[in-house]
C-alpha positions in Angstrom: 84.5 84.6 127.2 81.4 86.7 128.1 78.8 87.5 125.4 80.2 90.0 122.9 79.0 91.7 119.7 81.0 90.9 116.6 80.9 93.0 113.4 82.1 90.9 110.5 82.7 92.2 107.0 82.3 89.8 104.1 80.2 87.6 106.3 78.3 85.7 103.7 81.0 83.3 102.6 84.5 81.9 103.4 86.2 82.9 106.7 83.5 85.5 107.4 80.7 83.0 107.3 82.7 80.4 109.3 83.5 83.0 112.0 79.9 84.3 112.1 78.6 80.7 112.6 81.1 79.9 115.3 80.5 83.1 117.2 76.7 82.6 117.1 77.1 79.0 118.3 79.3 80.3 121.2 76.5 82.6 122.3 77.7 85.9 120.8 75.8 88.5 118.8 76.9 88.8 115.2 76.4 91.7 112.8 77.2 90.5 109.3 78.2 93.2 106.8 77.7 92.3 103.2 77.8 94.4 100.0 74.7 93.4 98.1 71.1 92.4 98.7 71.8 89.0 97.2 74.5 88.4 99.7 72.3 89.7 102.5 69.5 87.2 101.6 72.0 84.4 101.3 73.5 85.1 104.7 70.2 85.4 106.4 69.1 82.0 104.9 72.3 80.4 106.2 72.4 82.0 109.6 68.9 83.2 110.6 70.2 84.6 113.9 72.7 87.0 112.3 71.9 90.7 112.1 72.8 92.0 108.7 74.0 95.3 107.4 74.5 96.4 103.8 78.0 97.8 103.5 80.2 98.0 100.5 83.7 98.6 101.9 84.7 100.6 98.8 82.0 103.2 99.5 84.4 104.9 101.9 82.3 108.0 102.6 79.3 106.0 103.7 81.1 103.8 106.1 81.2 106.0 109.3 77.4 106.6 109.1 76.8 102.9 108.6 78.9 102.0 111.7 77.3 104.7 113.8 73.8 103.5 112.8 74.8 99.9 113.5 75.9 100.8 117.0 72.7 102.8 117.5 70.5 99.9 116.3 72.4 97.0 117.9 74.5 98.4 120.7 78.3 98.7 121.1 80.4 96.5 119.0 83.2 94.6 120.9 85.0 92.8 118.1 85.6 93.9 114.5 86.5 91.1 112.1 87.9 93.0 109.1 87.5 90.1 106.6 86.2 91.4 103.3 88.6 91.0 100.5 89.5 88.9 97.4 92.5 87.6 95.5 93.8 88.8 92.2 96.0 86.5 90.1 98.1 87.6 87.2 101.6 88.2 86.0 102.6 91.7 86.9 103.4 92.8 83.4 100.1 91.5 82.1 97.9 92.9 84.9 96.4 96.4 84.5 96.8 99.2 87.0 93.0 99.3 87.2 93.1 95.7 88.5 95.7 96.8 91.1 93.6 99.8 92.1 90.5 97.6 92.6 92.6 95.1 94.7 93.9 97.9 97.0 90.5 99.6 97.2 88.9 96.4 98.7 91.8 94.8 100.6 93.5 97.9 101.9 91.4 101.1 101.7 88.2 99.2 102.5 89.7 97.5 105.5 91.2 100.7 106.8 88.0 102.7 106.3 86.1 100.1 108.3 88.7 100.2 111.1 88.8 104.0 111.2 85.1 104.1 111.6 85.3 101.9 114.7 88.4 103.4 116.2 86.6 106.4 117.9 84.0 104.1 119.5 86.6 101.7 120.8 88.9 104.5 122.0 86.2 106.3 123.8 85.1 103.0 125.5 88.7 102.1 126.2 88.1 98.6 124.9 87.7 96.6 121.7 89.4 94.1 119.4 90.2 94.5 115.8 91.2 91.4 113.7 92.5 92.4 110.3 92.5 89.4 108.0 95.7 89.6 106.0 97.3 86.4 104.7 100.6 84.5 104.7 100.8 86.5 101.5 101.3 89.6 103.7 104.6 88.1 104.9 105.8 86.1 101.9 105.4 86.5 98.2 104.7 84.2 95.2 104.9 84.8 91.5 101.6 85.7 90.0 99.9 87.4 92.9 101.9 90.6 93.2 98.8 92.9 93.6 97.3 90.5 96.3 100.6 90.2 98.2 101.1 94.0 97.9 97.7 94.7 99.4 98.2 92.2 102.2 101.7 93.5 103.0 100.2 97.0 103.2 97.4 95.9 105.6 100.0 94.0 107.7 102.1 97.1 108.2 99.1 99.3 108.9 97.8 96.8 111.4 101.1 96.9 113.3 101.0 100.6 113.5 97.3 100.6 114.5 98.1 98.1 117.3 100.8 100.5 118.7 98.6 103.5 118.5 95.5 101.8 120.1 97.3 99.8 122.9 97.2 102.8 125.2 93.4 102.8 125.0 93.0 99.1 125.8 92.1 98.2 122.2 93.7 95.0 120.8 94.7 94.7 117.1 95.9 91.5 115.5 96.6 90.7 111.9 95.3 87.2 111.1 97.6 85.5 108.5 96.0 82.3 107.1 97.7 80.0 104.7 95.7 77.9 102.2 92.1 77.1 103.3 89.1 75.5 101.7 87.3 78.8 100.8 86.4 80.4 97.4 89.6 82.5 97.4 91.3 80.4 94.7 88.0 79.7 92.9 84.8 81.7 92.4 86.0 84.8 94.1 89.5 85.1 92.5 89.9 87.7 89.7 92.4 86.4 87.0 94.1 88.5 84.4 94.1 87.2 80.9 97.4 85.8 79.6 99.1 87.8 76.8 102.9 87.4 76.9 104.3 84.0 75.9 107.6 84.6 77.7 105.9 83.9 81.0 104.2 80.6 80.0 106.9 78.3 81.5 106.9 80.2 84.8 103.2 81.0 85.4 101.0 78.5 83.6 102.0 75.7 86.0 101.2 78.0 88.9 97.8 78.9 87.6 97.0 75.3 86.8 98.1 74.0 90.2 96.1 76.6 92.0 93.0 75.7 90.1 93.5 72.0 90.8 94.2 72.6 94.5 91.0 74.6 94.9 88.7 72.9 97.4 91.4 70.5 98.5 93.5 72.8 100.7 94.6 71.6 104.1 93.0 74.5 106.0 89.5 74.0 107.5 87.6 77.3 107.8 85.7 75.9 110.8 88.9 75.4 112.7 90.1 78.8 111.7 86.9 80.2 113.2 87.5 78.3 116.4 91.0 79.8 116.5 89.7 83.3 116.1 87.4 82.9 119.0 90.3 81.7 121.1 92.3 84.7 119.9 89.7 87.3 120.8 89.3 85.8 124.3 93.0 86.4 125.0 94.1 89.3 127.2 97.6 89.3 125.5 96.9 88.6 121.8 99.9 88.6 119.4 100.5 91.3 116.8 100.0 88.6 114.1 98.8 85.1 114.2 99.7 82.5 111.5 97.1 79.9 110.8 97.9 76.8 108.9 101.0 74.6 108.7 101.8 75.8 105.2 101.9 79.4 106.5 104.1 78.4 109.3 106.6 76.6 107.0 106.7 79.3 104.3 107.1 82.2 106.7 109.8 80.4 108.7 111.7 79.7 105.4 111.4 83.4 104.4 112.7 84.5 107.8 115.7 82.1 107.4 116.4 83.5 104.0 116.1 87.1 105.3 118.6 86.3 108.1 121.1 85.0 105.5 120.6 88.0 103.2 121.2 90.4 106.1 124.3 88.6 107.1 125.7 88.3 103.6 125.3 92.1 103.0 126.0 93.3 106.5 129.4 94.9 105.7 127.9 97.0 102.9 124.9 97.8 105.1 127.1 99.2 107.8 129.3 101.1 105.3 126.9 103.9 104.9 127.2 105.2 108.5 129.5 108.2 109.3 
């Protein structure tokens, strides 16, 4: 793959950092977008060759100007890695709407705002690649992460439409759907609602405990995900979505099998509404 310029949100940790490092090692230019001066300093210490930009993805009105200035300062961006996001964990009844709003502001509105800022540049140049980092949680659900799954389902759907709308202009869009990886998602970066309703103890307490115990021991290797992303963006025929991780593959296949059975079981009633 020829040298390209990557713009990576949430580049100071997790998938963002791993992809930034892999892209630099492969000879690409990397612009790392981070939301604070502390994160900027940390990223520059870890990857001295990265070019950094301060960009809080929830400051929606500022994003187009930041993207325009970035292209003026560093030249055209070829690949957008829309990675910034976090996980919220909590029983739905116990979790506030404010927590939901914050989850969607970052994971959905922030990602869409970043993509929209790049779309005119990519469309005018008739090239570009957008990787929207969703999750296997954008294709399956689990108790205790309703807001997270909801946000990733939303971004998954938006990515599919974005792909269809941009294909005519030579712009690729892929939703990246990782399973469980050794990042801070289930640890430092996860927001957890406080428990308040005892009726949910038997269902949810084991889930929360297991997630904490598994943190740092997941099968997924972020460095291997980064290598897979470089392989993806080098493709001329990338998929609409790419699952990464054997757990994602297994769980999504199980969900598809259940969905097929549900459709078949209720097909007669489904068809009954036609004239």
